[in-house]
N, C-alpha and C positions, 0 to 999 in steps of 0.2 A: 787195376790200380797197383797191385803188388808188382806185376811185370814192368809197369811204367816206372815205378820207384826204383826197382832193381836196375833197369837200364840206365836211369839217370845216375845212379851211384857208380855203375861201371864206367860210364863216360867220365865222371869226375875223377875216378881213380886213374884214368889214362893220363900220361904226361902231356902237358900243354905244348903245342907247337908254337914256334915264334915266327913272326913275319920278318921281312927285311927291316933292318934298322933296330932289331931287338924288341919290336912291339909284340905282345902276346896275340895268339890267334883269335881268342875271345869267341869260342864256339860252344863251350860247355859251361853250365851254371849249376850251383847247388839248388835242389828243389826247396821251395818255400811256399807259404800260404798267402792268400789274399786276392787271388785273381779269379775266383769262382764266378763272380758276377760281372766280370769284365768282358769286353769285346775289342777287337783290334782290326785295323786296316793298314797293311804295309804296302807302300807303293815305291818301287825302285825301277829306274830306267838307266841301264848301263850302256845299252847299244842304241844310240840315236842314229837315225837314218841320214840326216843332212847336217847335223852339227856334231861337234866333238863328243866322244863318249865320256862317261863318268866311270872310270875304272874302279872296281871293288864295290860298286853300289849293291850288286846282288849278294855279295858276301856279307856286307853289313846288314842287309835286309834279313838274310837267313839267321844271322846272329840275334837280331831282335826277335825273330820267331822262336828261337830256342829259349831265349830269356822269358818270353811270355808263357811258353809251355811249362817252364820250370816254376812259374808263379801260379800254376793250376788254372790258367785261362782255358776254357773248353776249346778243343781243337776245331769244332764247328764254328766257333765265334771268332776264329783268326782267319781273316780274309787277306789275300795277297794279289797284287797286280804288278806283274813284271813285264818290262819292255813293251812288246806289241799289245799287251792287254791294257796298257795305259793309253787312252785316247779320249778326246773331247769331242762329242758329237752334238748335233742340234738338239734343241729342247732339253739341254742339261743332261744328256745321257752319258754313258761311259763312267768316268771316275766319280762324278757327282752322284750318279745313281747308286754306285757301290757304297759311297759314303753314307747316303741316306739309309740304305739297307743295314749297314753295320751299326749305325746309331740306334736302330730299332732293336738290336740284339742285346743292348746293355740293360741290366736289371737295376732297379733302384738301389742306391748305395754303391754301385759299381763305377768303373772308369772306362771311358772310350779312348783307346790309344790310336793315334794316327801318326804314321811315320812316312815322310816323303824324302827320297834321296834321288836327286836329279838336277836339272837346270831350272833356273827361274829368271824372270825378267820383270820389267815395269811397263805398265801401259800409260800412255799419255792421257791427260784429261781431255775429253771430247764430249760430244752430245750424249754419249752413252753413260757418262758418269765421270767422277774424279779419277785422278791417277791412283793406281793401286798395283800391288804385286801380282805376278802371274806365275803359275806352275806350268811348265811346258811339257806337252806330250811327246811321244816318240817321233812323230812325223813332222815336227816343226821344221820350217826352213829358215835360211839365214836372211830373212827379209822382215822389216817391221810389220808388214801386212800379215805375214804368216804367223809371226809371234803374237799379234793381236788376235788372230783367228784361232790359232791352236793353243793359246794360253788359257788356263783356268783361273779366273779371278779369285783371289783369296778372300778379300773382305766381303764382297757382295755375293759370292756363290759358295765357296768352300766352307767358310765358317758357319753360315746358316745351315748347310747340309749336315754339318757335324754337330748340330745341337743335340745334346743328350736328353733322354727322358727326364721327367720330374724326379728329383732326388738323386740323379747321377751327375757325373762330371766328365770333362773331356780334356786330355793332355795331347797337344799337337806339337810335333817336332818336325821342322822343315830344314833339311840339310841342303839348302840351295841359297843362292844370293839373288838379289834383284838389281844388280848393277849392269846386267847384260853381258857378263863375261863368264867364261868357263872356268874349270878348276885350275887351269894354268894361267889365268889372267887375260886370255885372249878374248876379243870381242866376238860375241855370237854372230853379229851381223856387221861385218867390217865396213867402216866408213860412215856408219850411222850412229855412232856413239858420240857423246854420252846420251842416254835416255833420261827422261825426267824421273826423279826419285819418287817413289810411292808416298802417298799421304797416310799417316797413321790415323787409325780410327779407334774409338773405344772398343776394347775387347768384351765380348759377351760375358756376363757374370759367372757362368759355369764353365768357362774355358780358360786354359793356360797354354800359351803359345811360346815355343822356343824357336828361335831362328839362328842360322849358322853365322851370320855376319851382319855388319852394319849396312845401311842403304848404299853407301859408296864403296864398300869392300866386296871382295869375292871369296867364296868358300872353296878352299882347296883340299888337297889330300894330306895325309900324315907325312911328315918328313921321313924320307927313306922308305916309304911303303905306298903301294897303290890302293889305298883305302880312303874314302871320304872321312876327313878328320873329325868333324863335329858329331855326326851320328855315332862314330866309333867311340869317341871319348865320353859322350853322354851315356851310352850304354854301359861303359865301364864304370862311370861314376854312380849310376843308379844301382848297379850290382854290388857296389861296396868299395870301389876305388876312392871315392871322394873322401876328403878329410872330414872327420867328425868334429866340426867346430864347436858344437854345443854340448858334446859329451853324452848324447842320448843313445849312442850306438845305432843311429838311424841316419838315413841320408834324405835331406830335404831338397826342394827344388833349387833354392839358392845355393846350397852347398854343391850340388851337382854342376850348376852353371859356373861357379867360381873355380871348381876343379878343372873343367874344360878350358876355361880362359887361361888359368895359370899354366897348364901343360902346353897349350898352344903357344903361349908367349915364350916358354923356355925352349921348346923344341924347334920353333920356327926361327929363333935366333935372329930376328930382324929381317928375314927374307921376305916376309909379307906381314901385313896387319890384318888380323881376323878377330873381330870382337863379337862373340855370341851375345844375343839379347833375349830378354824374357819379357813377355807382356801378359797381364792378367793377374788374378789373385793367386799368390804363391801358396796360400793355404789349401788350394784345390788339390794339389798333389800331396797325399798323405805320406809322411816320411817312411821310406822303405828300410827294411832290415839291412844292416851292413854285414854282408855275408862274404863277398870276395875280398881278397887282399890286393892292394894296388901293386903293380910291377915296380921294379927298381928304376926310378927315373934317372938316377945318376948313370946306371949302366946303359940306358937308352941314349943318354946324352953322349956318353963315351963312344958308343957305337956310331952315332951320327956325327961325331967330331965336333960337338959344341960342348962348352963346359965353363970353366971358371973364368976364362978371359972375357966372356960375355956375361958373366954372372951379375956384376954390378949394373951393367946396362939393362939386363933383363929385369932385375929387381926394380930399377928406376922406372923402366917402362911399365912394369906391373903396378907400381904405385901410381904412376900417372894415369894408367887406365882405370885403376880402382877409384882414383879421385874423380876422373871423368864419369865413371859409372855412378858414383855417389851423387855427383852433381846432376846427372840426368835423372836419377831416381828422385832427388830432392825437387828438381823442376817438375817431374811428373806428379810427385805427391802434391806439390803446391798447385799445379794446374788442376789436379784432380779435386783438391780441396776447394779451389775457386769455382770449379765447375759444379761441385756438389752444393756449394753455397749459392751459386747462381740458380741452380735447379731448385734448391730449397726455397730461395726467395720467389722464384717463378711459381712454385707450387703454392707457397703461402699467399702470393698475390692472387693466383687463380682461385684458391679456396676462399680468400676474403671477398673477391668479386662475386663468387657463387653465393656466399653467405649474404652479401648485400642484395643480390638479385632475389634470393628467397625471402629475405626480410621485406624487400620492396613489394614483391608479389603478395605477401601477407598483409601489408599495410594498404595496398591500393584499394581494396573494397571499402575500407574504413574512410580513406581519403575521398573516395568518390561520393560518399554520403554527405560531405561538407560539414560545416559548423565547427564549434569548439572541439568536438571529439576528433575531427580530422586534423586540426592543428596539433592536438596532443599526440596523435599517432605519428605525425611528421617529426615532432620534437623527439619522441622516443626513438624513431628510426635513426635520426642523426646522432643521438646520444649513444645508442647501442652499437653503431657501426663506425665509431671513431677508431682510427688507427694511427700509430706513431709514424709509420713509414709510407703507407699506401694512401692514395687519395680515393675518397668515396666517389665512384663514377656517377652516383645518383644525387650527389649533394646539391649541385646547382639546380637541378630539376625540383628537388624536394624544397629547397629554400624559395624558389620562385612560386611554387604552389602554396607554400606556407604564407608568403606575403600576400598573395592573391586572396587566400582564404581569410586572412586577418582583415583585409580591406572589406571583403564581403560581409564578414562577421560584424565589423564596426558599423557598416551601413545597415545591416539587419537590426543591430541593437538600437541604432538611432531611429530607424523606422518603427521598431517595437515601442520605444519610449514615446514617440509621437502618437502612435495609436493608443497607447495606454493613457497618455495625457488627454487625448480627445475623448476616450471612453470615460475617464474620470470626470471630465467636464460635462459630458452628457449625463452622467450619473448624478452629478451635483444639480444640474439644471432639472433633471427629472425629479430629483428629491425635493427641490424647491417647488417645482410645479405640483408634485404630489402633496407637499405640505400645504401649499396655498389652496389646492383643491380640497384637501382634507379639512382645512380650516373653514373654507366656504361651506362645505357639506355640513360640518359640525354646527356652523352658525345658522345655516338654513334649517337644519334639524331642530336646533334649539328654538329658533324663532317659530318654526311650525309647532313644536311642542308647547311653546308659550302661548301661541294663538289658540291651539287646541284646548289647552288648559283654561285659557281665558274664556273661550267659548263655552267650555263645560261649566266654568264658574258662573258666567252670565246666565246660562240656561238654568243652572241650579238656583241662582239668585232670583231669576224671574219666576221659576217654579215655586220657590219658597215665598216670594212676595205674593204670588197669586193665592197660595195656600193660606198665608198669614192674613191676606185681605179677606178671603172667604171666611176664615175662622173669626176675624175681628168683626166682620159684618154679622156673622151668626151670633157672636156674643153680644154685640150692641143691640141687635134686634131682640135677642132673648132678654137682655137687661131692660131694654125699653118696654117690651111687653110685660116684663115683671113689674116695672115701675107703674106702668099704666094699670096693670091688674091690681097692683097694691093700692094705687090711688083710687081705683074704682071701688075696691072693697072698702077702702077707708071712707069714701064718699057714701057708699051705700050704707055703711054702718052708721055714719053720722046722719044720713037721711033717716034711717030707721029711728035713730035716737032723737031726731028733730033738731039736730045741731047743725046750724048753717054757718055760723061764724059770728063771733061777738064783736061788737064795736068797742073800741077802746074807750070811747067817750061815754056811751050809753049803756054798754053792757048788753045790748040787744044783739040779736043775730045780725052779723055783718053780711048783708046780702051782696055788697060790692066785692068783698073779698072772695066770695064764692064765684061771683061773676068774673072776677079777675083771674081766679084760678081756672075757671072754665074757658076764659078767652084765649084764643090761640095767639102765638107770637106773630108780630108783623114781619114783613120781609126785611125791613131795615134791621130789626133786632136779630133776625135770623142771620143776615149777612154779617152783622157786626160780630155776633158770636162765631160765625165761621171764620172771619178774618182773624179774630183773636186765637181761635184754635189753630189756624195755619201758622200764625207767628210762633205760637208755643211749639208747634211741631217743628218749625225751623230751628228754634233754639235746641230742641231735643236732638235734631239731626246734627247740629253743630257739635254737641257733646258726643254723639255717636261717631262723628268723623274723627274726633280726637282719640276715641277708644280704638277705632279701626286703624288709625295711623300708628298707634303704639303696638297694636296686635299684629298687623300684617307687615311690619317693618317697611313702612313707607312704600307700599305698592301703588305706583303712580296711577295705574288704570282704575283701581277701586277707589282711590282717594278722589280722583276726578269725578267718578260717579256719585260718591257721597256728597262732594261739594256741589255738584250740579243739583242734587236733590234738595240740599239745604237752601241754595239760592232760589230754587223753584218754589219751595214752601213759603219762603219769605215774600217773594214777589206775589204769589197767589193770595197770601194773607192781606197784603196791602191793597191789592186790587179789590178783593171782596169787601174789605173794610170801607174803602172809599165809595164803592158801589152801594153799600148799605146806607151810608149817610145821604147819598144822593137820591135814592128811591125809597118808596114806601108801598110795596106791593104785599098783598096778603100772602101769608105763608103758613106753614104748619111746623109743628115740632119734628115732623118726620125728616124734613130737609136738614134741620140742625143735627138731628141724630145721625143722618146719613153722612154729613160732613165729618162729624166727630168720629163716626165709625171709620170713615176713610182715613183720617189722620192716625187713629189708633192702629188700624190695619197696616198702614205704611210703616209706622214705627215698629210694630211687632215683626213685620217682615224683615226690616233692617236688622233688628236685634237678634232675630232668629238666625239670620245668615252668618253673623259674626260671633 
């Protein structure tokens, strides 16, 4: 490192040699920092085989190598291709292969430098692609076919090969033109000019491209010296010749380009028009330290024989060129803005459509289920995917499905209402039927219970009647026996006493009275007594009927029974009474007593029941 620095200082201490026309030799540079991560590929073709040579190309290339070494770019990272080493072979070998290898040498944060000094041309648009610029190798011939075959496409081949790694950048300087002419303005292929101008394409984001001239111009040499003008002036500008327009003591890409343009305009003095151009992001090139001092332009102009007589014209030309440049930049900026806006709109539309598709995919399973939930899902899909600018690609389909689902939902609701109405009608009919059946069952049960109760009552009444009759007969018989027994005792006592009965007239014992007492009742008398007893029983039964009527709250069945008994007793009494008057059969007191007992038993049974 020390020996390298010492050698550089010794070279700087040596006096600079000048070229013809007063131009500095530009072969030594002050050492500086910043190139440790860089790599470079320098391509220069001075000796072409079939077309005119590019004088001074190798000198400019060596000057660029010296500047890169002064920036501490590693020697192994600086690759060069001179004259016969520059070729374009099949399968993108040759220069393109070297470009790819050099790009891989750049470290993150570093810069890939590519410098080409030679001839260029333009390729016509054909089936292989659009029109674009070509860099011609050493063996190119003066025919369009050779130019197309031996030319290296810049846009489609070279720039992709010079793509730097992630975090690095590329600065590409091409000192060649694409008008199909050499440095003197002569056509490379006589009689076949003009060629179609190349189409400009967007520069990759990590690349900055400098070109020597416009599409219709040609890149020439320095006035008064055999050195390619653009690569020479750009190297001087980057080393410190460029005017520090922003006062930061550093040289930017735009300041270097403006310096080259201004010096070309002043030194060419209208002999030709050469307008260097810049494409890409100017911020890619980090401003370099302003180390070298610019040569005396006035002295160079004096040596070249140009000066004040053309000064006003040169200034006017510079202003015009600056205006044109500003217009081009404004147009580029506007086109770039429009392109960005268009791309942004396209991205937004693509994002919107992707969002719509995702939302539709999410809503589709719900919509497939049908019903009101599906309609709500479609309404939410339309509401969430509204956009002021873009049309929903699924809107028509969603609305058609929503209308269909609404019609199906209305039909289902109508069918449900009909089913519910029929169900309610059946329920009402069933309820009425159940109520009627229940009432019939209750009525039948009540009637059965009433019949059972009546049967129980009748059975109880019959049992009570039988018991009352038996008891009455027993009492009557006992009473009759008691009376007979009493009578017998009385008669026996009277017989013992000799008292037979006294006559009311004589006072003698009344034998007739005894006889009368001992005489049994006749059948007529017995029946008359029986009829009277039955009539009396009928009246008693009538009273009992009134009592029963008030006691049992007008029970129709029992009232009928008591009424029938009453009427039966009356009828029996009348029949027996009439029969007694009409007949006179012997009878006894037992029949009378039996009838009386029957009447008393009947009444007792009735009174006992109620």
